[in-house]
MDTraj code that builds the backbone (N, CA, C; nanometers):
import mdtraj as md
import numpy as np

residues = "MET THR ARG SER PRO SER ALA LEU THR ILE GLN ARG LEU ARG ASP LEU GLY TYR MET ALA ASP ILE ALA GLU ARG TRP ILE PRO GLY ALA ASN ILE ARG LYS ASP LEU PHE GLY PHE GLY ASP ILE VAL ALA ILE GLY HIS GLY TYR VAL ILE LEU VAL GLN ALA THR SER ILE THR ASN ILE ALA ALA ARG ARG THR LYS ILE GLU GLY ILE GLU HIS ALA ALA PRO ILE LEU ARG ASN GLY VAL HIS VAL GLU VAL TRP GLY TRP GLY LYS GLY LYS GLU PRO ARG LEU SER ARG GLU ARG ALA MET GLU LEU GLU GLY THR ILE SER TRP LEU LYS LEU".split()
xyz = np.array([
    [-3.4300, 3.5472, 21.9331],
    [-3.4832, 3.4508, 22.0281],
    [-3.3778, 3.3423, 22.0548],
    [-3.3543, 3.3111, 22.1807],
    [-3.2591, 3.2088, 22.2200],
    [-3.3231, 3.0717, 22.2040],
    [-3.2483, 2.9796, 22.1439],
    [-3.2986, 2.8432, 22.1262],
    [-3.2494, 2.7556, 22.2399],
    [-3.3297, 2.6564, 22.2764],
    [-3.2955, 2.5667, 22.3866],
    [-3.1813, 2.4735, 22.3462],
    [-3.1102, 2.4162, 22.4464],
    [-3.0077, 2.3172, 22.4140],
    [-3.0628, 2.2003, 22.3320],
    [-3.1859, 2.1577, 22.3601],
    [-3.2443, 2.0467, 22.2826],
    [-3.2656, 2.0863, 22.1372],
    [-3.3185, 2.2071, 22.1142],
    [-3.3413, 2.2527, 21.9769],
    [-3.2096, 2.2677, 21.9014],
    [-3.1075, 2.3228, 21.9674],
    [-2.9761, 2.3366, 21.9035],
    [-2.9165, 2.1998, 21.8694],
    [-2.9322, 2.1040, 21.9609],
    [-2.8774, 1.9696, 21.9404],
    [-2.9465, 1.8988, 21.8248],
    [-3.0782, 1.9038, 21.8225],
    [-3.1519, 1.8392, 21.7132],
    [-3.1101, 1.8982, 21.5784],
    [-3.1004, 2.0299, 21.5720],
    [-3.0613, 2.0938, 21.4462],
    [-2.9210, 2.0507, 21.4034],
    [-2.8258, 2.0478, 21.4978],
    [-2.6882, 2.0080, 21.4645],
    [-2.6834, 1.8628, 21.4178],
    [-2.7552, 1.7751, 21.4872],
    [-2.7575, 1.6340, 21.4466],
    [-2.8172, 1.6183, 21.3064],
    [-2.9243, 1.6874, 21.2781],
    [-2.9846, 1.6807, 21.1444],
    [-2.8899, 1.7358, 21.0395],
    [-2.8201, 1.8438, 21.0720],
    [-2.7211, 1.9000, 20.9796],
    [-2.6093, 1.7994, 20.9498],
    [-2.5797, 1.7130, 21.0480],
    [-2.4767, 1.6099, 21.0320],
    [-2.5300, 1.4833, 20.9641],
    [-2.6580, 1.4831, 20.9275],
    [-2.7151, 1.3712, 20.8537],
    [-2.7839, 1.2656, 20.9374],
    [-2.8079, 1.2933, 21.0643],
    [-2.8794, 1.1988, 21.1502],
    [-3.0297, 1.2261, 21.1454],
    [-3.1093, 1.1215, 21.1665],
    [-3.2501, 1.1391, 21.2008],
    [-3.2488, 1.1653, 21.3508],
    [-3.3101, 1.2742, 21.3953],
    [-3.3045, 1.3090, 21.5370],
    [-3.4392, 1.3633, 21.5815],
    [-3.4770, 1.3262, 21.7050],
    [-3.6027, 1.3754, 21.7595],
    [-3.5979, 1.3704, 21.9118],
    [-3.6961, 1.4344, 21.9728],
    [-3.7087, 1.4390, 22.1184],
    [-3.7398, 1.2986, 22.1717],
    [-3.6709, 1.2602, 22.2798],
    [-3.6934, 1.1301, 22.3421],
    [-3.7584, 1.1441, 22.4796],
    [-3.7607, 1.2660, 22.5344],
    [-3.8251, 1.2856, 22.6640],
    [-3.9746, 1.3033, 22.6434],
    [-4.0497, 1.2860, 22.7509],
    [-4.1946, 1.3039, 22.7389],
    [-4.2463, 1.3835, 22.8577],
    [-4.3577, 1.4502, 22.8353],
    [-4.4246, 1.5291, 22.9370],
    [-4.5236, 1.4407, 23.0107],
    [-4.5232, 1.4451, 23.1423],
    [-4.6165, 1.3690, 23.2242],
    [-4.7233, 1.4667, 23.2751],
    [-4.8435, 1.4654, 23.2126],
    [-4.9483, 1.5572, 23.2566],
    [-4.9925, 1.5253, 23.3993],
    [-5.0359, 1.6254, 23.4698],
    [-5.0795, 1.6068, 23.6082],
    [-4.9635, 1.6182, 23.7046],
    [-4.8530, 1.5500, 23.6733],
    [-4.7331, 1.5606, 23.7568],
    [-4.6518, 1.6843, 23.7175],
    [-4.6778, 1.7338, 23.5964],
    [-4.6077, 1.8512, 23.5435],
    [-4.4554, 1.8356, 23.5456],
    [-4.4094, 1.7200, 23.4951],
    [-4.2650, 1.6953, 23.4856],
    [-4.2324, 1.6369, 23.3483],
    [-4.1070, 1.6520, 23.3093],
    [-4.0553, 1.5869, 23.1896],
    [-3.9781, 1.4634, 23.2335],
    [-3.9946, 1.3544, 23.1606],
    [-3.9234, 1.2300, 23.1912],
    [-3.8339, 1.1963, 23.0733],
    [-3.7045, 1.1886, 23.1009],
    [-3.6074, 1.1538, 22.9977],
    [-3.6122, 1.0039, 22.9687],
    [-3.5844, 0.9666, 22.8453],
    [-3.5763, 0.8260, 22.8081],
    [-3.4656, 0.7590, 22.8896],
    [-3.4975, 0.6533, 22.9592],
    [-3.4061, 0.5789, 23.0467],
    [-3.3447, 0.6673, 23.1556],
    [-3.4082, 0.7804, 23.1852],
    [-3.3608, 0.8677, 23.2917],
    [-3.2607, 0.9729, 23.2489],
    [-3.2139, 0.9695, 23.1230],
    [-3.1157, 1.0685, 23.0801],
    [-3.1256, 1.1101, 22.9337],
    [-3.2011, 1.0404, 22.8519],
    [-3.2037, 1.0710, 22.7083],
    [-3.3037, 1.1788, 22.6731],
    [-3.2545, 1.2955, 22.6336],
    [-3.3419, 1.4026, 22.5845],
    [-3.3719, 1.3842, 22.4363],
    [-3.2715, 1.3336, 22.3636],
    [-3.2794, 1.3243, 22.2174],
    [-3.2253, 1.1895, 22.1744],
    [-3.2901, 1.1289, 22.0770],
    [-3.2371, 1.0075, 22.0150],
    [-3.2043, 1.0417, 21.8704],
    [-3.0871, 0.9956, 21.8264],
    [-3.0431, 1.0196, 21.6889],
    [-2.9988, 0.8866, 21.6281],
    [-3.0339, 0.8677, 21.5017],
    [-2.9983, 0.7450, 21.4303],
    [-2.9372, 0.7843, 21.2966],
    [-2.8223, 0.7262, 21.2668],
    [-2.7594, 0.7520, 21.1377],
    [-2.6135, 0.7117, 21.1377],
    [-2.5592, 0.6970, 21.0185],
    [-2.4176, 0.6625, 21.0010],
    [-2.3803, 0.5349, 21.0771],
    [-2.4771, 0.4443, 21.0958],
    [-2.4508, 0.3179, 21.1639],
    [-2.4571, 0.3250, 21.3158],
    [-2.5053, 0.4352, 21.3706],
    [-2.5076, 0.4536, 21.5152],
    [-2.6460, 0.4928, 21.5655],
    [-2.6700, 0.4588, 21.6928],
    [-2.7820, 0.5131, 21.7684],
    [-2.7182, 0.5917, 21.8822],
    [-2.7595, 0.7173, 21.8979],
    [-2.7026, 0.8045, 22.0003],
    [-2.8158, 0.8565, 22.0886],
    [-2.7978, 0.8446, 22.2198],
    [-2.8865, 0.9099, 22.3161],
    [-2.8110, 1.0310, 22.3692],
    [-2.8715, 1.1480, 22.3568],
    [-2.8047, 1.2717, 22.3965],
    [-2.8767, 1.3363, 22.5131],
    [-2.7999, 1.3753, 22.6130],
    [-2.8483, 1.4624, 22.7202],
    [-2.8025, 1.6021, 22.6807],
    [-2.8961, 1.6902, 22.6478],
    [-2.8652, 1.8267, 22.6048],
    [-2.8751, 1.9204, 22.7245],
    [-2.7758, 2.0087, 22.7383],
    [-2.7709, 2.0969, 22.8537],
    [-2.6897, 2.2211, 22.8210],
    [-2.6652, 2.3029, 22.9206],
    [-2.5753, 2.4164, 22.9051],
    [-2.4328, 2.3694, 22.9363],
    [-2.3343, 2.4416, 22.8860],
    [-2.1945, 2.4045, 22.9118],
    [-2.1677, 2.3966, 23.0621],
    [-2.2254, 2.4866, 23.1379],
    [-2.1994, 2.4897, 23.2822],
    [-2.2578, 2.3700, 23.3567],
    [-2.3473, 2.2947, 23.2945],
    [-2.4103, 2.1794, 23.3607],
    [-2.3614, 2.0441, 23.3109],
    [-2.2570, 2.0421, 23.2280],
    [-2.2075, 1.9134, 23.1755],
    [-2.1680, 1.8186, 23.2883],
    [-2.0910, 1.8650, 23.3840],
    [-2.0441, 1.7774, 23.4926],
    [-2.1615, 1.7181, 23.5700],
    [-2.2630, 1.7982, 23.5963],
    [-2.3809, 1.7481, 23.6693],
    [-2.4545, 1.6425, 23.5888],
    [-2.4624, 1.6599, 23.4591],
    [-2.5310, 1.5612, 23.3736],
    [-2.4500, 1.4323, 23.3648],
    [-2.3174, 1.4424, 23.3601],
    [-2.2335, 1.3218, 23.3615],
    [-2.2576, 1.2431, 23.4896],
    [-2.2580, 1.3122, 23.6025],
    [-2.2813, 1.2475, 23.7321],
    [-2.4190, 1.1817, 23.7356],
    [-2.5176, 1.2501, 23.6813],
    [-2.6535, 1.1950, 23.6746],
    [-2.6537, 1.0631, 23.5968],
    [-2.5913, 1.0619, 23.4802],
    [-2.5882, 0.9419, 23.3956],
    [-2.5136, 0.8290, 23.4655],
    [-2.4025, 0.8599, 23.5297],
    [-2.3236, 0.7574, 23.5994],
    [-2.4044, 0.6899, 23.7097],
    [-2.5022, 0.7602, 23.7658],
    [-2.5834, 0.7051, 23.8735],
    [-2.7067, 0.6284, 23.8280],
    [-2.7264, 0.6180, 23.6984],
    [-2.8457, 0.5494, 23.6463],
    [-2.8094, 0.4059, 23.6088],
    [-2.8818, 0.3110, 23.6653],
    [-2.8486, 0.1696, 23.6468],
    [-2.8572, 0.1236, 23.5013],
    [-2.9399, 0.1885, 23.4200],
    [-2.9548, 0.1477, 23.2805],
    [-2.8396, 0.1935, 23.1910],
    [-2.7589, 0.2881, 23.2363],
    [-2.6570, 0.3477, 23.1496],
    [-2.5539, 0.2452, 23.1007],
    [-2.4960, 0.1679, 23.1905],
    [-2.3925, 0.0723, 23.1498],
    [-2.4465, -0.0336, 23.0530],
    [-2.5628, -0.0960, 23.0793],
    [-2.6145, -0.1923, 22.9822],
    [-2.6468, -0.1294, 22.8460],
    [-2.6938, -0.0065, 22.8458],
    [-2.7209, 0.0620, 22.7188],
    [-2.5910, 0.0780, 22.6405],
    [-2.4851, 0.1198, 22.7081],
    [-2.3552, 0.1344, 22.6422],
    [-2.3036, 0.0001, 22.5910],
    [-2.3164, -0.1053, 22.6716],
    [-2.2689, -0.2389, 22.6316],
    [-2.3432, -0.2914, 22.5091],
    [-2.4646, -0.2416, 22.4859],
    [-2.5422, -0.2854, 22.3704],
    [-2.5238, -0.1972, 22.2478],
    [-2.4205, -0.1148, 22.2488],
    [-2.3816, -0.0419, 22.1293],
    [-2.4416, 0.0960, 22.1104],
    [-2.5220, 0.1415, 22.2048],
    [-2.5791, 0.2757, 22.1944],
    [-2.4760, 0.3756, 22.2460],
    [-2.4530, 0.4821, 22.1709],
    [-2.3638, 0.5881, 22.2166],
    [-2.4431, 0.6801, 22.3085],
    [-2.3845, 0.7140, 22.4207],
    [-2.4460, 0.8061, 22.5160],
    [-2.3566, 0.9293, 22.5218],
    [-2.4143, 1.0461, 22.4924],
    [-2.3363, 1.1690, 22.4885],
    [-2.4054, 1.2794, 22.5658],
    [-2.3254, 1.3694, 22.6207],
    [-2.3745, 1.4928, 22.6808],
    [-2.3280, 1.6060, 22.5901],
    [-2.4231, 1.6862, 22.5435],
    [-2.3934, 1.8021, 22.4595],
    [-2.4253, 1.9266, 22.5399],
    [-2.3233, 2.0069, 22.5660],
    [-2.3416, 2.1303, 22.6407],
    [-2.3249, 2.2506, 22.5503],
    [-2.4168, 2.3434, 22.5605],
    [-2.4180, 2.4618, 22.4749],
    [-2.3878, 2.5862, 22.5566],
    [-2.3007, 2.6719, 22.5002],
    [-2.2694, 2.8012, 22.5600],
    [-2.3369, 2.9120, 22.4825],
    [-2.3686, 3.0192, 22.5520],
    [-2.4366, 3.1314, 22.4884],
    [-2.3368, 3.2207, 22.4165],
    [-2.3877, 3.2948, 22.3234],
    [-2.3072, 3.3895, 22.2478],
    [-2.3704, 3.4110, 22.1124],
    [-2.3050, 3.4947, 22.0323],
    [-2.3577, 3.5225, 21.8991],
    [-2.3731, 3.3928, 21.8195],
    [-2.2722, 3.3081, 21.8252],
    [-2.2777, 3.1735, 21.7686],
    [-2.2669, 3.0756, 21.8854],
    [-2.3694, 2.9946, 21.9101],
    [-2.3641, 2.9029, 22.0252],
    [-2.2424, 2.8103, 22.0191],
    [-2.1711, 2.7979, 22.1321],
    [-2.0563, 2.7070, 22.1432],
    [-2.1054, 2.5703, 22.1879],
    [-2.0428, 2.4659, 22.1354],
    [-2.0812, 2.3292, 22.1699],
    [-1.9629, 2.2554, 22.2298],
    [-1.9863, 2.1865, 22.3407],
    [-1.8889, 2.0966, 22.4007],
    [-1.9569, 1.9606, 22.4120],
    [-1.8882, 1.8537, 22.3634],
    [-1.9485, 1.7203, 22.3630],
    [-1.8609, 1.6227, 22.4390],
    [-1.9267, 1.5300, 22.5094],
    [-1.8564, 1.4219, 22.5777],
    [-1.9332, 1.2924, 22.5563],
    [-1.8596, 1.1827, 22.5348],
    [-1.9213, 1.0514, 22.5121],
    [-1.8854, 0.9580, 22.6272],
    [-1.9854, 0.8859, 22.6754],
    [-1.9643, 0.7880, 22.7820],
    [-1.9034, 0.6609, 22.7242],
    [-1.8126, 0.6017, 22.8001],
    [-1.7508, 0.4742, 22.7645],
    [-1.7665, 0.3829, 22.8862],
    [-1.7960, 0.2559, 22.8618],
    [-1.8146, 0.1608, 22.9725],
    [-1.7078, 0.0538, 22.9636],
    [-1.6394, 0.0309, 23.0750],
    [-1.5395, -0.0741, 23.0825],
    [-1.5528, -0.1420, 23.2177],
    [-1.5880, -0.2694, 23.2143],
    [-1.6026, -0.3498, 23.3362],
    [-1.6950, -0.2822, 23.4380],
    [-1.8057, -0.2275, 23.3902],
    [-1.9066, -0.1705, 23.4771],
    [-1.8824, -0.0270, 23.5202],
    [-1.7689, 0.0320, 23.4814],
    [-1.7383, 0.1697, 23.5171],
    [-1.7552, 0.2586, 23.3953],
    [-1.8190, 0.3737, 23.4151],
    [-1.8382, 0.4678, 23.3069],
    [-1.7335, 0.5771, 23.3156],
    [-1.6645, 0.6002, 23.2046],
    [-1.5714, 0.7122, 23.1957],
    [-1.6116, 0.7956, 23.0741],
    [-1.5481, 0.9113, 23.0572],
    [-1.5922, 1.0078, 22.9566],
    [-1.4788, 1.0473, 22.8643],
    [-1.5129, 1.0615, 22.7364],
    [-1.4194, 1.1044, 22.6326],
    [-1.4696, 1.2353, 22.5762],
    [-1.3864, 1.3396, 22.5811],
    [-1.4249, 1.4688, 22.5242],
    [-1.4108, 1.4605, 22.3735],
    [-1.5154, 1.4999, 22.3016],
    [-1.5151, 1.4929, 22.1550],
    [-1.4817, 1.6275, 22.0946],
])
top = md.Topology()
chain = top.add_chain()
for i, resn in enumerate(residues, 1):
    res = top.add_residue(resn, chain, resSeq=i)
    for name in ("N", "CA", "C"):
        top.add_atom(name, md.element.get_by_symbol(name[0]), res)
traj = md.Trajectory(xyz[None], top)
Protein backbone atom coordinates (compact mmCIF):
# COMPACT_ATOMS: atom_id res chain seq x y z
CA MET A 1 0.00 0.00 0.00
CA THR A 2 1.33 3.44 -0.96
CA ARG A 3 1.50 5.96 1.88
CA SER A 4 0.55 9.61 1.40
CA PRO A 5 3.15 12.40 1.49
CA SER A 6 1.64 13.55 4.81
CA ALA A 7 1.95 10.08 6.36
CA LEU A 8 5.54 9.72 5.13
CA THR A 9 6.42 13.18 6.47
CA ILE A 10 4.92 12.58 9.91
CA GLN A 11 6.75 9.27 10.21
CA ARG A 12 10.10 10.82 9.17
CA LEU A 13 9.69 13.73 11.59
CA ARG A 14 8.85 11.36 14.45
CA ASP A 15 11.85 9.20 13.54
CA LEU A 16 13.97 12.38 13.82
CA GLY A 17 12.62 13.01 17.34
CA TYR A 18 9.97 15.64 16.64
CA MET A 19 6.41 15.67 17.94
CA ALA A 20 4.46 15.84 14.67
CA ASP A 21 0.80 15.82 13.72
CA ILE A 22 -1.67 16.90 11.05
CA ALA A 23 -2.35 20.66 10.98
CA GLU A 24 -4.94 20.73 8.19
CA ARG A 25 -8.61 20.23 8.87
CA TRP A 26 -11.61 18.89 7.00
CA ILE A 27 -14.48 21.31 6.40
CA PRO A 28 -17.71 19.24 6.35
CA GLY A 29 -20.37 20.35 3.90
CA ALA A 30 -17.82 22.17 1.76
CA ASN A 31 -15.91 18.90 1.34
CA ILE A 32 -12.49 20.59 1.36
CA ARG A 33 -9.32 20.41 3.42
CA LYS A 34 -7.99 23.67 4.86
CA ASP A 35 -4.29 23.95 5.58
CA LEU A 36 -3.10 25.80 8.68
CA PHE A 37 -2.45 29.42 7.59
CA GLY A 38 -3.16 28.33 4.00
CA PHE A 39 -0.13 26.05 3.62
CA GLY A 40 0.61 23.97 6.74
CA ASP A 41 -0.26 20.29 6.38
CA ILE A 42 1.86 19.21 9.35
CA VAL A 43 3.20 20.93 12.45
CA ALA A 44 6.31 19.55 14.13
CA ILE A 45 7.89 20.63 17.41
CA GLY A 46 11.28 19.56 18.71
CA HIS A 47 14.98 20.29 18.98
CA GLY A 48 14.14 23.94 19.74
CA TYR A 49 12.11 24.47 16.55
CA VAL A 50 8.55 24.72 15.32
CA ILE A 51 8.20 23.60 11.70
CA LEU A 52 5.18 23.96 9.41
CA VAL A 53 5.46 21.49 6.54
CA GLN A 54 3.65 21.44 3.22
CA ALA A 55 3.84 17.77 2.18
CA THR A 56 3.56 16.95 -1.51
CA SER A 57 5.01 14.91 -4.35
CA ILE A 58 8.45 15.79 -5.73
CA THR A 59 6.84 16.94 -8.98
CA ASN A 60 4.71 19.53 -7.11
CA ILE A 61 7.42 21.22 -5.02
CA ALA A 62 7.65 24.29 -7.27
CA ALA A 63 3.86 24.77 -7.22
CA ARG A 64 3.79 24.55 -3.42
CA ARG A 65 6.64 27.08 -3.12
CA THR A 66 4.70 29.49 -5.34
CA LYS A 67 1.57 28.91 -3.26
CA ILE A 68 3.41 29.75 -0.02
CA GLU A 69 5.04 32.85 -1.53
CA GLY A 70 1.56 34.17 -2.36
CA ILE A 71 0.18 33.81 1.16
CA GLU A 72 0.29 36.99 3.23
CA HIS A 73 0.85 35.11 6.50
CA ALA A 74 4.03 33.35 5.32
CA ALA A 75 6.53 36.18 5.84
CA PRO A 76 5.31 37.12 9.36
CA ILE A 77 5.34 33.44 10.36
CA LEU A 78 8.95 33.16 9.21
CA ARG A 79 9.92 36.41 10.99
CA ASN A 80 8.53 34.94 14.22
CA GLY A 81 10.90 31.99 14.14
CA VAL A 82 8.72 29.27 12.65
CA HIS A 83 10.47 27.18 9.99
CA VAL A 84 8.40 26.71 6.85
CA GLU A 85 9.37 23.74 4.69
CA VAL A 86 8.11 21.92 1.62
CA TRP A 87 8.74 18.17 1.68
CA GLY A 88 8.34 16.43 -1.66
CA TRP A 89 8.21 12.66 -1.92
CA GLY A 90 9.08 10.53 -4.95
CA LYS A 91 7.73 7.07 -5.58
CA GLY A 92 9.81 3.94 -5.64
CA LYS A 93 10.74 0.95 -3.54
CA GLU A 94 12.14 3.38 -0.95
CA PRO A 95 10.39 6.78 -1.11
CA ARG A 96 12.78 9.63 -2.07
CA LEU A 97 12.58 12.89 -0.13
CA SER A 98 13.46 16.39 -1.32
CA ARG A 99 13.22 19.24 1.23
CA GLU A 100 13.27 23.01 0.88
CA ARG A 101 13.10 25.66 3.63
CA ALA A 102 11.68 29.15 3.17
CA MET A 103 13.82 32.12 4.22
CA GLU A 104 12.49 35.68 4.58
CA LEU A 105 14.62 38.75 4.02
CA GLU A 106 13.10 42.22 3.83
CA GLY A 107 9.69 40.84 2.90
CA THR A 108 10.93 38.51 0.14
CA ILE A 109 10.78 34.75 0.48
CA SER A 110 13.57 32.66 -0.99
CA TRP A 111 14.26 28.93 -0.70
CA LEU A 112 17.14 26.81 0.59
CA LYS A 113 17.40 23.19 -0.55
CA LEU A 114 18.10 20.94 2.44
